[in-house]
Structures are given as C-alpha cells and as structure tokens.
BALOMI-205655 format. One line per field, with one value per atom (N, C-alpha, C): atom name; residue in one letter; x, y, z. Coordinates in pm, 1 decimal, always signed. Example, Ala and Ser with C-alpha at 12.3 -4.5 7.8 and 13.67 -1.06 7.14 Angstrom:
a: c(N  CA  C  N  CA  C) $
r: c(A  A  A  S  S  S) $
east: c(+1319.0  +1230.0  +1320.0  +1285.0  +1367.0  +1290.0) $
north: c(-569.0  -450.0  -330.0  -225.0  -106.0  +3.0) $
up: c(+780.0  +780.0  +780.0  +708.0  +714.0  +787.0) $
This chain:
a: c(N  CA  C  N  CA  C  N  CA  C  N  CA  C  N  CA  C  N  CA  C  N  CA  C  N  CA  C  N  CA  C  N  CA  C  N  CA  C  N  CA  C  N  CA  C  N  CA  C  N  CA  C  N  CA  C  N  CA  C  N  CA  C  N  CA  C  N  CA  C  N  CA  C  N  CA  C  N  CA  C  N  CA  C  N  CA  C  N  CA  C  N  CA  C  N  CA  C  N  CA  C  N  CA  C  N  CA  C  N  CA  C  N  CA  C  N  CA  C  N  CA  C  N  CA  C  N  CA  C  N  CA  C  N  CA  C  N  CA  C  N  CA  C  N  CA  C  N  CA  C  N  CA  C  N  CA  C  N  CA  C  N  CA  C  N  CA  C  N  CA  C  N  CA  C  N  CA  C  N  CA  C  N  CA  C  N  CA  C  N  CA  C  N  CA  C  N  CA  C  N  CA  C  N  CA  C  N  CA  C  N  CA  C  N  CA  C  N  CA  C  N  CA  C  N  CA  C  N  CA  C  N  CA  C  N  CA  C  N  CA  C  N  CA  C  N  CA  C  N  CA  C  N  CA  C  N  CA  C  N  CA  C  N  CA  C  N  CA  C  N  CA  C  N  CA  C  N  CA  C  N  CA  C  N  CA  C  N  CA  C  N  CA  C  N  CA  C  N  CA  C  N  CA  C  N  CA  C  N  CA  C  N  CA  C  N  CA  C  N  CA  C) $
r: c(X  X  X  X  X  X  X  X  X  X  X  X  X  X  X  X  X  X  X  X  X  X  X  X  X  X  X  X  X  X  X  X  X  X  X  X  X  X  X  X  X  X  X  X  X  X  X  X  X  X  X  X  X  X  X  X  X  X  X  X  X  X  X  X  X  X  X  X  X  X  X  X  X  X  X  X  X  X  X  X  X  X  X  X  X  X  X  X  X  X  X  X  X  X  X  X  X  X  X  X  X  X  X  X  X  X  X  X  X  X  X  X  X  X  X  X  X  X  X  X  X  X  X  X  X  X  X  X  X  X  X  X  X  X  X  X  X  X  X  X  X  X  X  X  X  X  X  X  X  X  X  X  X  X  X  X  X  X  X  X  X  X  X  X  X  X  X  X  X  X  X  X  X  X  X  X  X  X  X  X  X  X  X  X  X  X  X  X  X  X  X  X  X  X  X  X  X  X  X  X  X  X  X  X  X  X  X  X  X  X  X  X  X  X  X  X  X  X  X  X  X  X  X  X  X  X  X  X  X  X  X  X  X  X  X  X  X  X  X  X  X  X  X  X  X  X  X  X  X  X  X  X  X  X  X  X  X  X  X  X  X  X  X  X  X  X  X  X  X  X  X  X  X  X  X  X) $
east: c(+204.0  +115.0  +159.4  +65.4  +116.4  +68.2  +148.0  +106.7  +92.2  -18.4  +11.2  -87.4  -140.5  -174.1  -305.4  -372.7  -504.0  -481.6  -351.2  -354.5  -312.0  -286.1  -224.9  -357.7  -296.6  -420.6  -341.0  -425.5  -383.2  -383.4  -253.2  -235.2  -282.4  -327.9  -376.8  -234.3  -233.1  -116.9  -78.5  -154.2  -124.0  -100.0  -83.0  -70.2  +75.9  +152.8  +309.4  +364.8  +489.5  +556.6  +648.4  +659.8  +738.6  +807.2  +918.9  +1011.8  +915.5  +907.5  +826.3  +925.9  +867.8  +942.4  +976.7  +1111.4  +1154.9  +1227.1  +1198.9  +1259.2  +1229.9  +1306.1  +1263.4  +1132.4  +1139.1  +998.8  +928.8  +855.9  +777.8  +701.7  +666.1  +613.6  +466.1  +399.7  +247.4  +169.4  +65.6  -11.1  -60.1  -95.1  -132.2  -15.0  +115.4  +205.4  +231.9  +209.6  +200.9  +107.7  -22.0  -143.3  -94.2  -54.9  -33.7  +97.3  +167.0  +284.5  +225.8  +156.2  +84.2  -2.2  -85.7  -180.3  -94.0  +21.5  +97.4  +165.8  +214.0  +262.5  +172.4  +55.4  -62.9  -84.5  -113.7  -144.3  -50.9  +84.9  +189.7  +206.0  +175.2  +190.0  +63.9  -56.3  -161.3  -154.2  -105.7  -87.7  +25.2  +107.3  +237.2  +185.4  +61.5  +2.4  +31.4  +64.8  +78.6  -50.1  -44.9  -167.5  -201.8  -347.0  -371.9  -349.6  -312.7  -248.0  -128.0  -35.3  +89.5  +70.3  -10.6  -42.8  -88.5  -167.5  -225.4  -97.9  -20.8  +88.4  +200.4  +236.3  +332.7  +258.8  +129.6  +96.5  +90.7  +43.3  +18.0  +156.4  +258.5  +410.4  +457.3  +429.6  +495.5  +418.0  +276.6  +205.8  +242.4  +263.1  +289.9  +426.7  +518.6  +656.9  +637.9  +542.3  +511.4  +416.9  +396.8  +308.0  +143.8  +111.9  -16.2  -99.2  -219.9  -287.1  -360.3  -341.9  -453.0  -558.0  -664.9  -793.6  -819.6  -835.4  -831.6  -928.4  -978.6  -1023.4  -970.5  -925.7  -841.4  -926.7  -906.3  -986.4  -873.8  -916.8  -800.6  -693.2  -736.1  -621.4  -617.1  -656.5  -652.4  -701.3  -723.6  -759.9  -817.7  -890.4  -957.5  -881.7  -823.5  -739.5  -766.6  -783.9  -798.3  -682.7  -626.5  -525.9  -558.1  -548.8  -554.8  -416.8  -369.5  -262.5  -257.4  -143.1  -123.7  -103.8  -163.1  -144.7  -4.0  +89.9  +221.9  +290.0  +208.2  +275.5  +296.3  +394.7  +440.0  +367.3  +274.0  +221.4  +94.0  +118.3  +11.0  -26.3  -154.2  -173.6  -204.6  -182.7  -211.1  -345.1) $
north: c(-1821.7  -1885.8  -1871.2  -1855.8  -1817.6  -1954.3  -2024.6  -2130.8  -2084.6  -2082.7  -2086.7  -2186.2  -2162.8  -2279.4  -2317.5  -2232.4  -2265.4  -2324.8  -2348.0  -2396.5  -2292.7  -2341.8  -2252.7  -2162.0  -2043.0  -1957.5  -1894.7  -1859.8  -1807.5  -1638.6  -1569.8  -1441.4  -1404.8  -1305.4  -1223.0  -1173.3  -1187.4  -1139.5  -1010.7  -908.1  -772.6  -740.7  -826.5  -804.3  -826.4  -874.9  -901.1  -759.9  -787.3  -666.1  -636.7  -486.8  -467.8  -312.8  -286.0  -182.4  -32.8  +58.3  +163.8  +288.7  +391.6  +502.2  +559.3  +589.6  +633.1  +741.7  +860.8  +973.1  +1056.3  +1163.7  +1255.1  +1340.8  +1378.2  +1446.5  +1369.6  +1286.9  +1187.5  +1269.5  +1230.7  +1310.3  +1314.4  +1409.2  +1452.7  +1320.1  +1295.6  +1187.1  +1227.0  +1355.9  +1360.1  +1336.4  +1358.6  +1325.9  +1171.5  +1108.3  +946.9  +903.4  +964.8  +934.0  +963.9  +1077.6  +1106.1  +999.0  +972.1  +893.6  +748.7  +716.3  +572.6  +571.7  +670.4  +694.9  +687.9  +773.3  +773.2  +649.6  +572.0  +445.6  +353.4  +346.4  +246.7  +288.4  +414.7  +454.3  +421.5  +455.1  +435.6  +272.6  +201.8  +52.2  +3.5  +78.1  +12.0  +71.3  +169.3  +202.1  +157.8  +82.9  +8.4  -123.5  -185.7  -296.5  -399.5  -366.9  -446.6  -504.9  -640.1  -702.7  -598.8  -620.4  -554.0  -608.7  -720.0  -817.9  -747.0  -709.2  -669.4  -526.9  -437.3  -303.6  -301.1  -385.5  -407.7  -435.8  -521.0  -585.1  -454.9  -405.9  -274.4  -167.4  -120.2  -9.5  -42.5  -171.2  -195.0  -209.0  -276.7  -284.0  -146.9  -41.2  +83.3  +175.3  +150.8  +215.4  +161.0  +42.6  +3.1  +48.6  +59.8  +100.8  +263.6  +325.5  +468.5  +463.5  +356.0  +335.3  +344.6  +322.8  +335.3  +198.7  +183.3  +64.6  +125.9  +69.8  +132.0  +39.4  +108.2  +36.1  +117.5  +37.3  +68.8  -4.9  +43.3  +3.0  +43.4  -84.3  -52.8  -82.2  +33.0  +25.6  -0.2  +3.0  -42.6  +58.7  +192.6  +304.2  +392.9  +343.3  +421.0  +352.1  +426.8  +360.6  +467.2  +432.5  +507.1  +448.3  +532.5  +508.9  +588.4  +510.8  +566.4  +516.6  +597.1  +541.1  +567.3  +480.2  +468.7  +456.9  +545.7  +548.8  +425.7  +343.7  +234.8  +289.9  +207.0  +244.2  +302.5  +205.5  +268.7  +376.6  +416.9  +551.1  +647.7  +750.5  +860.5  +979.3  +955.6  +1055.5  +1125.2  +1177.4  +1230.9  +1378.2  +1411.0  +1542.4  +1550.9  +1454.3  +1457.6  +1386.7) $
up: c(+829.4  +899.7  +1034.8  +1125.0  +1278.5  +1360.1  +1457.4  +1541.0  +1656.7  +1746.0  +1900.1  +1968.9  +2111.8  +2183.8  +2100.5  +2058.9  +1973.6  +1836.6  +1800.7  +1680.1  +1569.3  +1435.9  +1320.1  +1295.4  +1262.4  +1200.0  +1071.4  +977.7  +834.0  +854.9  +795.6  +801.0  +662.6  +672.6  +531.3  +457.6  +320.3  +249.2  +276.4  +312.0  +320.4  +455.8  +564.6  +677.4  +747.4  +651.9  +668.8  +685.3  +763.2  +812.9  +702.6  +653.4  +565.4  +624.9  +580.0  +601.2  +586.3  +676.9  +661.9  +644.8  +591.9  +573.3  +717.0  +731.5  +874.6  +850.4  +743.7  +720.2  +841.0  +891.2  +978.1  +964.2  +824.5  +792.6  +688.2  +723.4  +608.0  +512.4  +394.8  +294.2  +324.1  +292.4  +314.4  +250.8  +319.9  +267.5  +118.0  +95.9  -48.3  -159.7  -110.0  -198.7  -215.5  -110.4  -118.5  -213.8  -191.5  -286.6  -454.1  -456.0  -581.6  -647.5  -588.6  -630.2  -655.0  -569.4  -587.4  -709.2  -724.5  -856.7  -982.0  -980.2  -1094.4  -1114.0  -1014.9  -1055.2  -1103.9  -1066.6  -1122.9  -1252.5  -1285.8  -1403.5  -1512.5  -1487.5  -1563.8  -1599.2  -1492.2  -1507.2  -1605.1  -1598.8  -1660.6  -1803.5  -1820.4  -1984.2  -2043.0  -1960.3  -2021.8  -2039.0  -2011.8  -2022.8  -1908.2  -1807.1  -1670.2  -1630.0  -1606.1  -1533.5  -1413.1  -1396.9  -1274.2  -1145.7  -1151.5  -1021.6  -976.3  -1102.7  -1064.2  -1011.0  -1082.1  -1040.3  -885.5  -846.6  -707.1  -611.5  -671.0  -573.8  -554.4  -673.7  -657.9  -572.9  -605.0  -512.7  -371.1  -344.6  -212.1  -120.2  -192.0  -148.6  -97.0  -213.9  -188.4  -76.6  -84.7  +22.4  +155.0  +172.4  +291.6  +357.0  +258.4  +298.2  +332.0  +300.5  +360.3  +477.5  +515.6  +653.6  +615.3  +487.1  +460.6  +421.4  +426.9  +383.2  +279.0  +148.2  +43.0  +18.4  -27.4  -74.1  -212.9  -329.2  -434.5  -523.3  -652.6  -746.1  -862.6  -950.5  -1070.9  -1197.4  -1299.8  -1429.0  -1524.6  -1643.1  -1761.3  -1777.5  -1749.7  -1765.2  -1640.2  -1540.0  -1407.3  -1271.9  -1175.4  -1058.7  -947.0  -870.2  -761.4  -636.2  -546.7  -431.2  -315.1  -192.7  -69.6  +18.6  +97.0  +189.5  +337.3  +422.1  +555.2  +643.4  +710.8  +785.6  +874.5  +884.1  +984.1  +1124.7  +1214.0  +1353.5  +1398.6  +1350.0  +1394.1  +1297.2  +1204.8  +1126.6  +1196.5  +1138.6  +1224.0  +1118.9  +1043.0  +954.3  +1033.8  +1182.9  +1243.5  +1179.7  +1193.7  +1144.7  +994.3  +901.1  +766.8  +738.2) $
C-alpha cells in the first residue's frame, strides 16, 4: 500500500518490483516464452493448482522484464508477453 498526500492507494499484486534479468545479452523473447510455457505445462501435468502455475509463471516472466498475460487450461496454457518499459529487450 502506498500513502501520499491524497491518502492510501492499493497496489496491484503484479506491479511490485522484482529483480530483472541484467545479463549482458538477454535471452530472446521467444526463448523466454518457450521457457515459461514449458514451466507452466510441467507444473500442470504434475498436478499443480492453476493459482500456483500463474504465480510461478508471472514471477519468472517479471524477472526477465516481461509482463505475462495468459489463459490456463488443465494441461496447458496460452501465453503472450509484453516487455516492461524498463526492459533491455529492445528489438525482440
């Protein structure tokens, strides 16, 4: 929660600051997407709750400087990634 002169405001859970990928040559966006899809699918077929899959995929995506949007099914998911404004993945 943030408090300023206007009073307290609620922060969205997914907007908190997380460490991002700071490698000299960050991975291609397609590699990040494939990694996230694989993580999600492996968790789902192993019996993980969709809430846990969503949390894990979101956390890892944010560490790579991406904001995920996805739809989770029983054995898979659809995923789109949007680069964060502060990300260094330009050109991908």
